[in-house]
TITOR-91201 format. One line per 8 residues: number of its first residue (from 1); their letters; for each residue x, y, z of C-alpha. Coordinates in nm, 2 decimals. Layout:
<rs>
NUM> a> X/Y/Z  ...
</rs>
This chain:
<rs>
1> mrklrigv> 2.21/-0.34/2.83  1.91/-0.41/3.05  1.66/-0.68/2.94  1.35/-0.51/2.80  0.99/-0.61/2.76  0.91/-0.53/2.40  0.59/-0.53/2.20  0.59/-0.54/1.82
9> idlvskgp> 0.26/-0.44/1.65  0.20/-0.50/1.28  -0.10/-0.28/1.18  -0.26/-0.47/0.89  -0.60/-0.31/0.97  -0.65/0.06/1.06  -0.94/-0.03/1.30  -1.20/-0.29/1.41
17> tnalyarv> -1.38/-0.46/1.12  -1.64/-0.73/1.05  -1.60/-0.74/0.68  -1.60/-1.08/0.53  -1.31/-1.01/0.29  -1.11/-0.88/0.58  -1.18/-1.20/0.77  -1.05/-1.40/0.47
25> mnanlasi> -0.75/-1.19/0.37  -0.62/-0.96/0.64  -0.39/-1.21/0.81  -0.23/-1.27/0.47  -0.13/-0.91/0.45  0.12/-0.94/0.74  0.44/-0.74/0.69  0.78/-0.89/0.71
33> mpqvvavw> 0.98/-0.61/0.89  0.78/-0.63/1.21  0.87/-1.00/1.22  1.23/-0.92/1.15  1.24/-0.66/1.43  1.09/-0.92/1.67  1.36/-1.17/1.57  1.64/-0.91/1.61
41> ceaeghdv> 1.51/-0.79/1.95  1.50/-1.15/2.08  1.85/-1.21/1.95  1.96/-0.91/2.16  1.83/-1.09/2.47  1.49/-0.91/2.51  1.14/-1.06/2.58  0.92/-1.00/2.27
49> thvcytgf> 0.55/-1.02/2.21  0.45/-0.98/1.84  0.09/-0.90/1.74  -0.04/-0.88/1.38  -0.35/-0.67/1.41  -0.61/-0.78/1.15  -0.91/-0.58/1.29  -1.06/-0.86/1.48
57> enlvdelp> -0.84/-0.86/1.79  -0.86/-0.66/2.11  -0.54/-0.49/2.03  -0.46/-0.33/2.37  -0.52/-0.66/2.55  -0.29/-0.85/2.31  0.02/-0.69/2.46  0.15/-0.71/2.82
65> advdlvfv> 0.05/-0.41/3.03  0.40/-0.35/3.14  0.60/-0.32/2.81  0.91/-0.10/2.82  0.92/-0.04/2.44  0.65/-0.07/2.17  0.74/-0.09/1.80  0.46/-0.02/1.56
73> gafteaaq> 0.48/-0.10/1.18  0.22/0.09/0.98  0.12/0.20/0.63  0.00/0.56/0.60  -0.37/0.46/0.61  -0.31/0.33/0.97  -0.11/0.64/1.08  -0.39/0.78/1.30
81> tsyalsnl> -0.43/0.43/1.46  -0.06/0.42/1.53  -0.07/0.77/1.69  -0.35/0.67/1.92  -0.17/0.35/2.02  0.15/0.54/2.09  -0.04/0.78/2.31  -0.20/0.50/2.50
89> frsrgavt> 0.12/0.31/2.56  0.31/0.63/2.65  0.05/0.69/2.91  0.15/0.36/3.07  0.52/0.46/3.07  0.64/0.29/2.76  0.88/0.42/2.50  0.73/0.40/2.15
97> alggphar> 0.89/0.36/1.80  0.73/0.38/1.45  0.86/0.20/1.14  0.72/0.10/0.80  0.61/0.30/0.50  0.44/0.58/0.70  0.75/0.65/0.91  0.96/0.66/0.59
105> cfpedsak> 0.72/0.88/0.40  0.61/1.12/0.68  0.89/1.13/0.94  0.82/1.49/1.05  0.47/1.43/1.15  0.54/1.08/1.30  0.81/1.24/1.53  0.53/1.44/1.70
113> yfdyvfgf> 0.39/1.12/1.84  0.67/0.86/1.87  1.00/0.86/2.06  1.18/0.71/1.76  1.09/0.72/1.39  1.27/0.46/1.17  1.37/0.50/0.80  1.58/0.22/0.65
121> tdrallrd> 1.64/-0.02/0.93  1.92/-0.27/0.99  2.02/-0.46/1.30  2.30/-0.22/1.40  2.06/0.07/1.40  1.81/-0.13/1.61  2.08/-0.23/1.85  2.16/0.14/1.91
129> vladcsrh> 1.79/0.22/1.98  1.76/-0.07/2.22  2.06/0.05/2.41  1.92/0.40/2.44  1.55/0.32/2.49  1.47/0.66/2.63  1.19/0.92/2.59  1.24/1.18/2.32
137> rplgrqvg> 0.96/1.44/2.35  0.80/1.66/2.24  0.98/1.55/1.91  1.10/1.20/1.86  1.44/1.11/1.71  1.44/1.03/1.34  1.69/0.74/1.29  1.78/0.55/0.97
145> asrqpasl> 2.05/0.34/0.81  2.21/0.46/0.49  2.05/0.18/0.28  1.83/-0.13/0.30  1.99/-0.42/0.49  2.19/-0.66/0.29  2.01/-0.96/0.45  1.71/-1.03/0.66
153> pgvrerwk> 1.60/-1.32/0.88  1.43/-1.58/0.67  1.12/-1.79/0.73  1.30/-2.04/0.95  1.40/-1.76/1.19  1.06/-1.58/1.17  0.84/-1.89/1.20  0.77/-1.82/1.57
161> fieptlrk> 0.59/-1.50/1.46  0.45/-1.62/1.13  0.26/-1.92/1.26  0.03/-1.74/1.51  -0.06/-1.50/1.23  -0.14/-1.78/0.99  -0.38/-1.93/1.24  -0.59/-1.61/1.21
169> apalklvp> -0.66/-1.69/0.84  -0.96/-1.92/0.81  -0.88/-2.08/0.47  -0.62/-1.91/0.25  -0.28/-1.88/0.43  0.01/-1.70/0.27  0.36/-1.72/0.41  0.54/-1.38/0.35
177> mlaslgcp> 0.88/-1.41/0.18  1.13/-1.18/0.00  1.38/-1.26/-0.27  1.49/-0.90/-0.32  1.45/-0.54/-0.22  1.41/-0.23/-0.44  1.31/-0.22/-0.80  1.50/-0.15/-1.13
185> yscsfcvd> 1.21/0.06/-1.27  1.15/0.42/-1.19  0.78/0.47/-1.18  0.76/0.83/-1.07  0.48/0.77/-0.81  0.63/0.46/-0.65  0.80/0.44/-0.30  1.06/0.20/-0.45
193> stvpyqpf> 1.15/0.42/-0.75  1.47/0.54/-0.58  1.56/0.22/-0.39  1.84/0.03/-0.57  1.74/-0.33/-0.67  1.91/-0.58/-0.44  1.87/-0.96/-0.46  1.90/-1.17/-0.15
201> dpgvlkdd> 2.12/-1.48/-0.11  1.95/-1.77/-0.30  2.08/-2.00/-0.03  1.85/-1.85/0.23  1.56/-1.87/-0.01  1.62/-2.24/-0.07  1.65/-2.31/0.30  1.33/-2.13/0.38
209> lrflltkq> 1.14/-2.33/0.11  1.27/-2.66/0.24  1.18/-2.55/0.59  0.82/-2.47/0.49  0.77/-2.81/0.35  0.83/-2.95/0.69  0.57/-2.73/0.84  0.28/-2.74/0.60
217> rrprvgwh> 0.14/-3.00/0.36  0.12/-2.77/0.06  0.24/-2.42/0.16  0.13/-2.11/-0.01  0.39/-1.83/-0.04  0.33/-1.46/-0.11  0.64/-1.29/-0.25  0.66/-0.93/-0.11
225> dpnfgvrf> 0.92/-0.83/-0.37  0.82/-0.49/-0.54  0.90/-0.67/-0.87  0.95/-1.04/-0.85  1.18/-1.23/-1.09  1.41/-0.95/-1.21  1.69/-1.20/-1.20  1.46/-1.47/-1.33
233> detlgaie> 1.68/-1.76/-1.39  1.87/-1.72/-1.07  1.55/-1.70/-0.86  1.35/-1.98/-1.04  1.67/-2.19/-1.03  1.68/-2.16/-0.65  1.31/-2.26/-0.63  1.35/-2.56/-0.86
241> eavppgsi> 1.66/-2.68/-0.67  1.48/-2.65/-0.33  1.14/-2.81/-0.38  0.97/-3.06/-0.62  0.76/-2.89/-0.89  0.42/-2.80/-0.78  0.47/-2.87/-0.40  0.43/-2.50/-0.31
249> dfaaessl> 0.19/-2.25/-0.45  0.32/-1.90/-0.52  0.18/-1.55/-0.56  0.40/-1.26/-0.68  0.39/-0.91/-0.81  0.58/-0.88/-1.13  0.60/-0.67/-1.44  0.47/-0.77/-1.79
257> siltephl> 0.82/-0.73/-1.93  0.93/-1.03/-1.72  0.63/-1.24/-1.79  0.73/-1.37/-2.13  0.57/-1.71/-2.25  0.88/-1.91/-2.18  0.89/-1.76/-1.83  0.52/-1.83/-1.78
265> arlrkngf> 0.57/-2.19/-1.87  0.84/-2.22/-1.61  0.63/-2.03/-1.35  0.34/-2.27/-1.40  0.56/-2.57/-1.37  0.68/-2.44/-1.03  0.34/-2.37/-0.88  0.28/-2.00/-0.94
273> aallpgie> -0.09/-1.96/-0.90  -0.13/-1.58/-0.88  0.05/-1.30/-1.06  -0.01/-0.92/-1.01  0.14/-0.72/-1.30  0.13/-0.34/-1.31  -0.01/-0.17/-1.62  -0.06/0.17/-1.46
281> swyelgnk> -0.12/0.38/-1.77  -0.22/0.35/-2.13  0.02/0.64/-2.22  0.33/0.59/-2.01  0.56/0.31/-1.87  0.59/0.11/-2.19  0.92/-0.04/-2.08  0.75/-0.20/-1.77
289> srtgamkg> 0.46/-0.34/-1.98  0.67/-0.45/-2.26  0.48/-0.23/-2.51  0.75/0.01/-2.60  0.61/0.32/-2.77  0.25/0.18/-2.80  -0.01/0.41/-2.66  -0.39/0.42/-2.63
297> mekvvgvs> -0.60/0.15/-2.80  -0.30/-0.01/-2.95  -0.15/-0.06/-2.61  -0.49/-0.18/-2.47  -0.50/-0.46/-2.74  -0.14/-0.56/-2.69  -0.16/-0.57/-2.31  -0.49/-0.76/-2.32
305> ehvntilr> -0.34/-1.02/-2.55  -0.05/-1.06/-2.31  -0.27/-1.08/-2.00  -0.49/-1.34/-2.17  -0.17/-1.54/-2.24  -0.07/-1.52/-1.88  -0.42/-1.65/-1.78  -0.36/-1.97/-1.99
313> yvpyvqtn> -0.07/-2.04/-1.76  -0.17/-1.89/-1.42  -0.52/-1.91/-1.28  -0.53/-1.58/-1.10  -0.42/-1.24/-1.24  -0.47/-0.90/-1.10  -0.38/-0.61/-1.33  -0.29/-0.28/-1.15
321> fvlgldsd> -0.38/0.06/-1.27  -0.33/0.42/-1.14  -0.61/0.66/-1.22  -0.55/1.04/-1.25  -0.20/1.05/-1.38  -0.09/1.37/-1.53  -0.10/1.21/-1.88  -0.47/1.14/-1.84
329> egeepfel> -0.73/1.37/-1.98  -1.10/1.34/-2.07  -1.29/1.02/-2.11  -1.04/0.83/-2.31  -0.82/0.67/-2.03  -1.13/0.54/-1.86  -1.30/0.42/-2.18  -0.97/0.24/-2.27
337> tkrfvdlt> -0.97/0.07/-1.93  -1.33/-0.04/-1.97  -1.23/-0.19/-2.31  -0.95/-0.37/-2.15  -1.19/-0.51/-1.89  -1.41/-0.64/-2.17  -1.12/-0.79/-2.37  -0.97/-0.96/-2.06
345> pgafpgys> -1.26/-1.09/-1.86  -1.04/-1.33/-1.66  -0.83/-1.06/-1.50  -0.92/-0.88/-1.18  -0.85/-0.50/-1.22  -0.70/-0.33/-0.92  -0.75/0.05/-0.93  -0.55/0.30/-0.73
353> llsafgra> -0.61/0.68/-0.73  -0.30/0.88/-0.77  -0.17/0.98/-0.43  0.14/1.16/-0.29  0.28/0.98/0.01  0.51/1.26/0.15  0.87/1.16/0.08  0.79/0.84/-0.11
361> aplnleyq> 0.88/0.97/-0.45  1.07/1.28/-0.59  0.76/1.36/-0.80  0.58/1.45/-0.49  0.80/1.76/-0.46  0.66/1.89/-0.79  0.30/1.82/-0.68  0.37/2.03/-0.37
369> regrvlpf> 0.54/2.31/-0.56  0.23/2.33/-0.78  0.00/2.35/-0.48  -0.18/2.03/-0.59  -0.15/1.83/-0.27  -0.46/1.84/-0.03  -0.42/1.79/0.34  -0.63/1.47/0.37
377> pfhfldnn> -0.59/1.29/0.70  -0.36/0.99/0.66  -0.65/0.76/0.75  -0.79/0.80/0.39  -0.46/0.76/0.21  -0.51/0.40/0.10  -0.51/0.47/-0.27  -0.88/0.46/-0.29
385> hamnvrpr> -1.08/0.65/-0.03  -0.91/0.98/-0.10  -0.69/1.12/-0.38  -0.47/1.39/-0.23  -0.33/1.52/-0.56  -0.56/1.75/-0.76  -0.56/1.60/-1.11  -0.41/1.80/-1.38
393> gyewpefy> -0.65/1.69/-1.65  -0.98/1.71/-1.47  -1.20/1.91/-1.23  -1.30/1.70/-0.93  -1.66/1.63/-1.03  -1.56/1.53/-1.38  -1.29/1.30/-1.24  -1.52/1.12/-1.00
401> dqvigltr> -1.78/1.08/-1.26  -1.53/0.89/-1.47  -1.41/0.69/-1.17  -1.77/0.59/-1.08  -1.84/0.50/-1.44  -1.53/0.27/-1.46  -1.59/0.11/-1.12  -1.96/0.04/-1.21
409> htfswpai> -1.86/-0.11/-1.54  -1.59/-0.33/-1.38  -1.81/-0.45/-1.10  -2.15/-0.48/-1.27  -2.32/-0.81/-1.25  -2.26/-0.90/-1.62  -1.88/-0.82/-1.56  -1.87/-1.03/-1.24
417> arrfqatk> -2.04/-1.32/-1.43  -1.80/-1.29/-1.72  -1.50/-1.29/-1.48  -1.65/-1.59/-1.30  -1.69/-1.79/-1.62  -1.35/-1.69/-1.76  -1.17/-1.80/-1.44  -1.13/-2.18/-1.43
425> arlprwln> -0.99/-2.25/-1.09  -1.24/-2.26/-0.80  -1.06/-2.05/-0.54  -0.97/-1.76/-0.78  -1.34/-1.77/-0.90  -1.48/-1.71/-0.56  -1.21/-1.47/-0.45  -1.28/-1.25/-0.75
433> tlravsse> -1.65/-1.26/-0.67  -1.60/-1.18/-0.30  -1.37/-0.89/-0.38  -1.63/-0.75/-0.63  -1.93/-0.77/-0.40  -1.75/-0.65/-0.09  -1.57/-0.32/0.00  -1.34/-0.33/-0.30
441> gfgrirhy> -1.62/-0.33/-0.56  -1.97/-0.24/-0.44  -1.82/-0.06/-0.14  -1.61/0.17/-0.35  -1.90/0.25/-0.58  -2.11/0.35/-0.27  -1.82/0.56/-0.14  -1.74/0.74/-0.47
449> selrrrle> -2.11/0.81/-0.53  -2.16/0.96/-0.19  -1.85/1.18/-0.24  -1.97/1.29/-0.58  -2.30/1.39/-0.43  -2.12/1.59/-0.17  -1.92/1.77/-0.43  -2.24/1.93/-0.53
457> tdgqvlgf> -2.42/1.97/-0.19  -2.18/1.98/0.10  -2.01/2.32/0.14  -1.74/2.18/0.37  -1.64/1.92/0.11  -1.65/2.18/-0.17  -1.43/2.42/0.01  -1.18/2.15/0.10
465> fgqatsel> -1.15/2.00/-0.25  -1.14/2.35/-0.40  -0.85/2.44/-0.16  -1.05/2.74/-0.03  -1.00/2.59/0.32  -0.79/2.33/0.49  -1.05/2.26/0.75  -1.14/1.90/0.75
473> pdfyaeqv> -1.51/1.83/0.66  -1.72/1.66/0.92  -1.78/1.38/0.66  -1.42/1.27/0.70  -1.38/1.34/1.07  -1.68/1.12/1.16  -1.54/0.83/0.95  -1.21/0.84/1.14
481> krdlgplw> -1.40/0.84/1.47  -1.61/0.55/1.36  -1.32/0.35/1.22  -1.09/0.39/1.52  -1.35/0.27/1.76  -1.22/0.23/2.12  -0.89/0.40/2.02  -1.06/0.73/1.92
489> pwlpegal> -1.03/0.88/2.27  -0.66/0.81/2.26  -0.59/1.00/1.93  -0.38/1.30/2.03  -0.51/1.65/1.98  -0.43/1.78/1.64  -0.34/1.43/1.50  -0.60/1.45/1.22
497> dhdhlayl> -0.40/1.74/1.07  -0.05/1.74/0.92  0.18/1.96/0.72  0.11/1.84/0.37  0.40/2.04/0.24  0.65/1.91/0.49  0.87/1.74/0.22  0.89/2.07/0.02
505> nahepgtr> 0.96/2.27/0.33  1.24/2.04/0.43  1.38/2.02/0.08  1.34/2.38/-0.03  1.28/2.60/0.27  1.08/2.92/0.20  0.92/2.78/-0.12  0.56/2.88/-0.18
513> priqrapd> 0.33/2.64/-0.38  0.20/2.78/-0.71  -0.17/2.72/-0.67  -0.34/2.77/-1.01  -0.69/2.90/-1.05  -0.96/2.67/-1.18  -1.06/2.71/-1.55  -1.34/2.96/-1.62
521> earsspgf> -1.60/2.69/-1.69  -1.52/2.52/-1.35  -1.55/2.86/-1.17  -1.89/2.92/-1.32  -2.03/2.57/-1.25  -2.29/2.58/-0.98  -2.17/2.49/-0.63  -1.81/2.45/-0.71
529> paipvpld> -1.59/2.74/-0.59  -1.29/2.88/-0.76  -0.95/2.86/-0.58  -0.95/3.20/-0.42  -0.58/3.30/-0.40  -0.36/3.25/-0.71  0.01/3.22/-0.63  0.14/3.23/-0.98
537> aept> 0.49/3.36/-0.90  0.79/3.13/-0.92  0.91/2.99/-0.59  1.14/3.22/-0.40
</rs>
């Protein structure tokens, strides 16, 4: 095998930014797999340059001009950025490869712009691609292992690539770690719902933690597990054996069902400073929230009491919700969430709009069969700037009225003040405030309000949301052009469009989506068109 010059790009940001919150946090959002790929490529004898793009670098200048192979890791919101990068480096003679969530969720579209598109990736698969390293055009090769790898290089092996990324973070510096892959829960909208839970060797975990104590005075670790602590005693036992209590600060995403009071006491003793439990819905997923059959206000009260208990042990808590689930209808889901915000002032609510990420979850097939998926450019599929699933229980104007009301309630100055007062630790206090007044709080209010206005006044937006046309409104195209900045000229022709039914077409060739007409009252409302062509027949 010839020695290759390889570039590895981790796209944390989808374009240039000057946002204060991005300056503070983007470097802490670095992914683990691009670092793993860099380690494996070096182990195979190749020269590797790794770049974590946070939105503040001159990305093109970060890599050598004469790379043979460029790996890009991207979430779907950075897909258009990744396509432009691939086009640029291909013009210089490089072979390009895409990995990460977007490659796994939308492989058909990705293959138009990359020579290789990776699904699950292990070292043997990577070795085969390195040996081939050839152009595959006009359609790239879709490659993938049969399952997630049984082990990954730990922090010690990845440190060469972790350390330069941490230097980009001005204050808060989180070292990315994994104790497991997959998830035991089956949330229908989640990319990990069909990935078997798989814990990693606790010996590697202990070695990594001990190594970190030699590199930083008081390290901070961000666990990237989809659900941390499933094997709670085993994982915490490894942490307790490796490091003295309180010598490392930890942040983790976990379910409320795991966060019992005895577990919380143990987490506090071992330095857990931030927890991100998923609540998702007031009507579903009771096993994950440890609320059983409780629904509605009963669940709000139960979950609020639980989260307030967590806050007595852990200074920073973010509670995650999904808005627009099929179980939601009317004002009640949003009013219940407002009530939770009032009852739990110390928690920071994280809101996501229901989105279908291609092959991410089997439920997306049903959304596509029903004709409910809209062809939004990937650039907006960040769970907030676009909802590409037409909600079952709402018309679009009504839905965004409710979203705006909830967001304004959550990020009003009185709510911000209550959150500040209820949060005792200094860093969480200011982090919550920064998030509220930046793009996550005030910024989303502005975006949703502008979109709501256009749902009444912009014919292009009306037609697109009403599924009368798939032509992208200028409102969105201009945002992509602005966000990509100097990469915009490199975006390939047609790369703003994609087959939003690709998963259905691959899984059930010939199936036609059953697009339903809007209700009579929506058809008669001023300025909001009916869906023009009903396809009510069963799929053939």
